[in-house]
ROROVO-712172 format. One line per 8 residues: their letters; for each residue x, y, z of C-alpha. Coordinates in nm, 3 decimals. Each point is the difference from the previous one (the first is absolute). Example, Ala and Ser with C-alpha at 12.3 -4.5 7.8 and 13.67 -1.06 7.14 Angstrom:
<sites>
as> 1.230,-0.450,0.780 ~ 0.137,0.344,-0.066
</sites>
This chain:
<sites>
malsgfty> 2.064,-6.258,-2.478 ~ 0.007,-0.083,-0.369 ~ -0.188,0.320,-0.086 ~ 0.257,0.199,0.199 ~ 0.286,-0.178,-0.172 ~ -0.139,0.072,-0.345 ~ 0.038,0.375,0.060 ~ 0.374,-0.040,-0.066
idgsalpg> -0.053,-0.137,-0.351 ~ 0.146,0.228,-0.271 ~ 0.098,0.263,0.256 ~ 0.276,0.133,-0.224 ~ -0.078,0.175,-0.325 ~ 0.159,-0.127,-0.321 ~ 0.229,0.242,-0.187 ~ -0.214,0.272,-0.156
etlanqea> -0.324,-0.154,0.132 ~ -0.282,0.243,0.074 ~ -0.187,-0.018,0.329 ~ -0.317,-0.108,-0.182 ~ 0.182,-0.286,-0.172 ~ 0.159,-0.111,0.326 ~ -0.340,-0.005,0.171 ~ -0.147,-0.206,-0.286
rmrrdina> 0.292,-0.245,0.025 ~ -0.050,-0.026,0.377 ~ -0.370,-0.076,-0.049 ~ 0.069,-0.277,-0.252 ~ 0.271,-0.160,0.212 ~ -0.195,0.023,0.328 ~ -0.298,-0.166,-0.169 ~ 0.231,-0.275,-0.127
alaasgqp> 0.142,-0.044,0.351 ~ -0.351,-0.022,0.147 ~ -0.089,-0.274,-0.246 ~ 0.328,-0.184,0.070 ~ -0.064,0.019,0.376 ~ -0.316,-0.207,-0.033 ~ -0.243,0.292,0.028 ~ -0.125,0.044,-0.359
swqvvwgp> -0.323,0.167,0.115 ~ 0.206,0.294,0.130 ~ 0.121,0.272,-0.236 ~ 0.104,0.363,0.009 ~ -0.312,0.218,-0.017 ~ 0.163,0.338,0.069 ~ 0.349,0.127,-0.067 ~ 0.272,-0.049,0.068
gvsddrgn> 0.027,0.360,0.106 ~ 0.359,0.119,0.013 ~ 0.115,0.332,0.145 ~ 0.165,0.249,-0.235 ~ 0.345,-0.082,0.140 ~ -0.082,-0.375,-0.036 ~ 0.086,-0.048,0.368 ~ -0.345,-0.100,0.124
mlyvagdt> -0.245,-0.243,-0.158 ~ -0.329,-0.167,0.083 ~ -0.255,-0.208,-0.188 ~ -0.343,-0.148,0.066 ~ -0.071,-0.363,-0.077 ~ -0.350,-0.143,-0.006 ~ -0.155,-0.344,0.016 ~ -0.238,-0.053,-0.289
nskqlava> -0.195,-0.253,0.210 ~ -0.073,0.234,0.290 ~ -0.009,0.361,0.118 ~ 0.351,-0.027,0.143 ~ 0.258,0.264,-0.089 ~ 0.359,0.028,0.120 ~ 0.205,0.321,0.005 ~ 0.368,-0.102,-0.013
irgtdwsf> 0.271,0.258,0.068 ~ 0.370,0.000,-0.082 ~ 0.257,0.181,0.210 ~ 0.243,0.259,-0.135 ~ 0.373,-0.009,-0.060 ~ 0.059,0.146,0.348 ~ -0.195,-0.276,0.170 ~ 0.301,-0.166,0.154
wldwvqdl> 0.084,0.096,0.350 ~ 0.362,0.101,-0.069 ~ -0.111,0.257,-0.258 ~ -0.246,0.136,0.257 ~ 0.273,0.013,0.267 ~ 0.212,0.207,-0.238 ~ -0.293,0.240,-0.054 ~ -0.147,0.009,0.351
avvlplqp> -0.027,0.378,0.003 ~ -0.215,-0.006,-0.315 ~ -0.220,-0.308,0.004 ~ -0.053,-0.096,0.365 ~ -0.121,0.310,0.188 ~ -0.362,-0.056,0.100 ~ -0.272,0.228,-0.132 ~ -0.377,0.007,0.056
ftsilpst> -0.198,-0.260,-0.190 ~ -0.269,0.268,-0.006 ~ 0.187,0.153,-0.293 ~ -0.153,-0.288,-0.198 ~ -0.322,-0.058,0.194 ~ -0.132,0.327,0.149 ~ -0.262,-0.176,0.214 ~ 0.217,-0.263,0.169
pannpria> -0.028,-0.027,0.380 ~ 0.096,0.289,0.225 ~ 0.297,-0.189,0.146 ~ 0.198,0.115,-0.306 ~ 0.148,-0.321,-0.141 ~ 0.334,0.055,-0.174 ~ 0.182,-0.186,-0.277 ~ 0.346,0.031,-0.154
agttvgln> 0.061,0.288,-0.239 ~ 0.132,-0.240,-0.264 ~ -0.307,-0.220,0.036 ~ -0.220,0.306,-0.053 ~ 0.181,0.071,-0.327 ~ -0.051,-0.358,-0.117 ~ -0.367,0.003,0.098 ~ -0.064,0.322,-0.192
qllaaqgs> 0.163,-0.152,-0.308 ~ -0.220,-0.311,0.025 ~ -0.318,0.207,0.034 ~ 0.098,0.213,-0.300 ~ 0.101,-0.289,-0.230 ~ -0.222,-0.054,-0.304 ~ -0.075,-0.349,-0.125 ~ -0.193,-0.157,-0.285
tsagtqvd> -0.328,-0.176,0.066 ~ -0.113,-0.302,-0.200 ~ -0.199,0.246,-0.213 ~ 0.317,0.194,-0.078 ~ -0.080,0.314,0.198 ~ 0.259,0.166,0.227 ~ -0.103,0.058,0.361 ~ 0.162,0.004,0.344
vvtflrqa> -0.036,-0.300,0.232 ~ -0.258,0.167,0.228 ~ -0.226,0.082,-0.294 ~ 0.032,-0.357,-0.128 ~ -0.088,-0.154,0.337 ~ -0.298,0.233,0.039 ~ -0.127,-0.124,-0.337 ~ 0.029,-0.359,0.127
gpdadifi> -0.284,0.071,0.243 ~ -0.050,-0.048,0.375 ~ -0.036,-0.378,-0.022 ~ 0.353,-0.053,-0.136 ~ 0.227,-0.199,0.234 ~ 0.331,0.189,-0.009 ~ 0.340,-0.129,0.114 ~ 0.302,0.232,0.036
tghslggc> 0.341,-0.162,-0.002 ~ 0.370,0.069,-0.046 ~ 0.347,-0.130,0.084 ~ 0.278,0.199,0.172 ~ -0.057,0.374,-0.045 ~ -0.298,-0.101,-0.214 ~ -0.142,-0.145,0.322 ~ 0.074,0.321,0.187
lasvlaps> -0.179,0.197,-0.271 ~ -0.291,-0.246,0.012 ~ -0.042,0.078,0.370 ~ -0.049,0.370,-0.079 ~ -0.188,-0.043,-0.328 ~ -0.257,-0.226,0.169 ~ -0.130,0.264,0.245 ~ 0.016,0.255,-0.282
lafqlgsa> -0.227,-0.222,-0.209 ~ -0.231,-0.052,0.298 ~ -0.034,0.378,0.030 ~ -0.052,0.054,-0.374 ~ -0.247,-0.290,-0.035 ~ -0.187,0.088,0.319 ~ 0.065,-0.321,0.195 ~ 0.259,-0.264,0.088
snlkvytf> -0.264,-0.274,0.023 ~ 0.084,-0.159,-0.336 ~ 0.379,0.046,0.025 ~ 0.255,-0.260,0.111 ~ 0.374,0.067,0.028 ~ 0.281,-0.254,-0.036 ~ 0.354,0.138,0.021 ~ 0.324,-0.198,-0.018
aapsagdq> 0.342,0.106,0.133 ~ -0.123,0.355,0.055 ~ 0.193,0.264,0.195 ~ -0.207,0.208,0.241 ~ -0.180,0.296,-0.154 ~ -0.062,0.228,0.296 ~ -0.030,0.063,0.371 ~ -0.206,-0.144,0.287
nfaeyynr> -0.300,0.217,-0.087 ~ 0.005,-0.121,-0.360 ~ 0.029,-0.364,0.111 ~ -0.295,0.038,0.238 ~ -0.209,0.176,-0.267 ~ 0.084,-0.268,-0.258 ~ -0.068,-0.290,0.236 ~ -0.340,0.142,0.098
lfmnqgtn> -0.095,0.078,-0.359 ~ 0.060,-0.357,-0.115 ~ -0.173,-0.173,0.291 ~ -0.332,-0.164,-0.083 ~ -0.227,0.140,0.268 ~ -0.240,-0.292,-0.020 ~ 0.255,-0.279,0.040 ~ 0.294,0.184,0.163
istahrvy> 0.224,-0.158,-0.265 ~ 0.255,0.212,-0.183 ~ -0.031,0.034,-0.376 ~ 0.364,0.113,-0.035 ~ 0.293,-0.241,0.018 ~ 0.369,0.092,0.017 ~ 0.204,-0.310,-0.088 ~ 0.372,0.001,0.078
nsldvvpn> 0.294,-0.240,0.011 ~ 0.162,-0.007,0.345 ~ 0.344,0.025,-0.165 ~ -0.082,0.276,-0.247 ~ 0.177,0.330,0.072 ~ -0.248,0.226,-0.181 ~ -0.308,-0.047,0.227 ~ 0.216,0.116,0.293
swaslnvi> 0.025,0.339,-0.163 ~ -0.074,0.226,0.171 ~ -0.167,-0.122,0.316 ~ 0.245,-0.270,0.114 ~ 0.335,0.081,-0.156 ~ 0.200,-0.144,0.290 ~ -0.117,-0.352,-0.094 ~ 0.207,0.020,-0.320
etyydpsp> 0.321,-0.019,0.202 ~ -0.095,-0.349,0.122 ~ -0.015,-0.148,-0.354 ~ 0.110,-0.261,-0.118 ~ 0.085,-0.287,0.232 ~ 0.235,-0.179,-0.041 ~ 0.111,0.195,-0.308 ~ 0.039,0.236,-0.170
rctselka> -0.026,0.223,0.308 ~ -0.058,0.374,-0.020 ~ 0.342,0.162,-0.038 ~ 0.133,0.298,0.195 ~ -0.041,0.222,-0.308 ~ -0.364,-0.096,-0.037 ~ -0.063,0.038,0.372 ~ 0.134,0.356,-0.028
ivdkaisl> -0.253,0.070,-0.278 ~ -0.284,-0.147,0.205 ~ 0.106,0.191,0.312 ~ 0.006,0.323,-0.198 ~ -0.352,-0.067,-0.127 ~ -0.121,-0.077,0.353 ~ 0.148,0.326,0.130 ~ -0.180,0.200,-0.270
vgtqyvqv> -0.332,-0.185,-0.014 ~ -0.034,-0.075,0.372 ~ -0.326,-0.161,0.104 ~ -0.236,0.202,-0.217 ~ -0.095,-0.281,-0.237 ~ -0.246,-0.280,0.085 ~ -0.097,-0.296,-0.217 ~ -0.366,-0.054,-0.083
gtaaegsa> -0.173,-0.320,0.106 ~ 0.026,-0.210,0.314 ~ 0.056,-0.371,0.059 ~ -0.286,-0.005,0.253 ~ -0.248,0.116,-0.264 ~ 0.148,-0.225,-0.267 ~ 0.092,0.298,-0.215 ~ 0.379,-0.045,0.037
vkldgspv> 0.096,-0.338,-0.143 ~ 0.355,-0.121,0.069 ~ 0.157,-0.258,-0.230 ~ 0.285,-0.180,0.176 ~ 0.300,0.023,-0.229 ~ 0.333,-0.179,0.032 ~ 0.342,0.105,-0.132 ~ 0.074,-0.123,-0.350
vqptfgld> 0.313,-0.216,0.018 ~ 0.223,0.040,-0.304 ~ 0.349,-0.102,-0.103 ~ 0.243,0.291,0.002 ~ 0.165,-0.108,-0.326 ~ -0.037,0.271,-0.259 ~ -0.143,0.254,0.245 ~ 0.157,0.324,0.109
pvgdalff> 0.152,-0.080,0.344 ~ -0.058,0.353,0.129 ~ -0.241,-0.019,0.293 ~ -0.212,0.290,-0.116 ~ -0.064,-0.161,-0.337 ~ -0.087,-0.334,0.159 ~ -0.243,0.167,0.241 ~ -0.175,0.179,-0.285
rqlqqqha> -0.015,-0.316,-0.204 ~ -0.187,-0.162,0.290 ~ -0.221,0.310,0.031 ~ -0.085,-0.022,-0.369 ~ -0.104,-0.364,0.030 ~ -0.206,0.053,0.316 ~ -0.178,0.301,-0.154 ~ -0.069,-0.150,-0.344
tsmyqhll> -0.354,-0.072,-0.111 ~ 0.111,-0.358,-0.071 ~ 0.093,-0.043,0.369 ~ -0.344,0.121,0.108 ~ -0.163,-0.239,-0.245 ~ 0.215,-0.281,0.142 ~ -0.096,0.084,0.361 ~ -0.368,0.021,-0.100
ntpvvvsa> 0.023,-0.337,-0.183 ~ -0.123,0.157,-0.323 ~ 0.143,-0.057,-0.349 ~ 0.302,0.216,-0.078 ~ -0.119,0.179,-0.313 ~ 0.237,0.293,-0.039 ~ 0.335,0.118,0.132 ~ -0.060,0.362,0.091
tvgkmrav> 0.323,0.125,0.152 ~ 0.265,-0.103,-0.250 ~ 0.268,0.266,-0.011 ~ -0.158,0.227,0.260 ~ 0.285,-0.029,0.242 ~ 0.280,0.068,-0.248 ~ 0.002,0.373,0.065 ~ -0.015,-0.056,0.375
kstlla> 0.296,-0.237,-0.001 ~ 0.202,0.221,-0.228 ~ -0.068,0.295,0.230 ~ 0.121,-0.193,0.303 ~ 0.308,-0.138,-0.170 ~ 0.104,0.322,-0.175
</sites>
């Protein structure tokens, strides 16, 4: 969870800052955050790799005391469900995952068009190795050798992208046997065929134990996108309840998306891990009394990396979602 949260560090470029300088600043600050989190043996060993439009980012951290590596992925600016609702015709139509992996199963798994764009950007991103060379993440992981123990993780849309990058890496590296996936607050990436393909791929055949884990807060809106949108209308009890305006947005999304999307992981196999959240009670003094704004404030808190760290009983080491909901609230209240 901490590795996922660190992807948000230095996400905005400073005035006049080059991409290379921003990546170097990210690397320094992520390493400082790793040390501050009580994991000094972990450090960035590749990247960060940032897409040309600076929308997507990933890095690889490594443990100097072991062969463990972790690929951590950040989402993009359009990771929040309202932005996706506004752009349903562009980002949510399903397309064959075989456009990325030509030899995937014959049942033709499909993922969202927008997720495909993000995945392609991640695979194309160049990052610096500890030796100072520039390579893509697949090349770097190949160089780590077959005995490397590789984790893939991400929060929010970063988690969604992790669920499509992981099978891509399994294909490129020749096996999923040394890969483990941990996503947090991830929206669904694709359809039933993709979910079945993913669940089979990350099932240890010897032990029948899944090596992929989708962790979600029961009161987080984002993991309900796009497979269980109707659940959003039941949040939050006793308050702030979903308003009529927000219900109209959700209903519109349901009418357009239908039942095509399916979340990966199952509770029975232990690969879908529910964290039981509870509404955050707050005084209304100083808050915007408009119901939409209050609902989104609750959404922001339930979706934040700090909330997931709280529910997991881990140290809260970084606040990852500060300011992310400002544009959403301003859109609703305009």
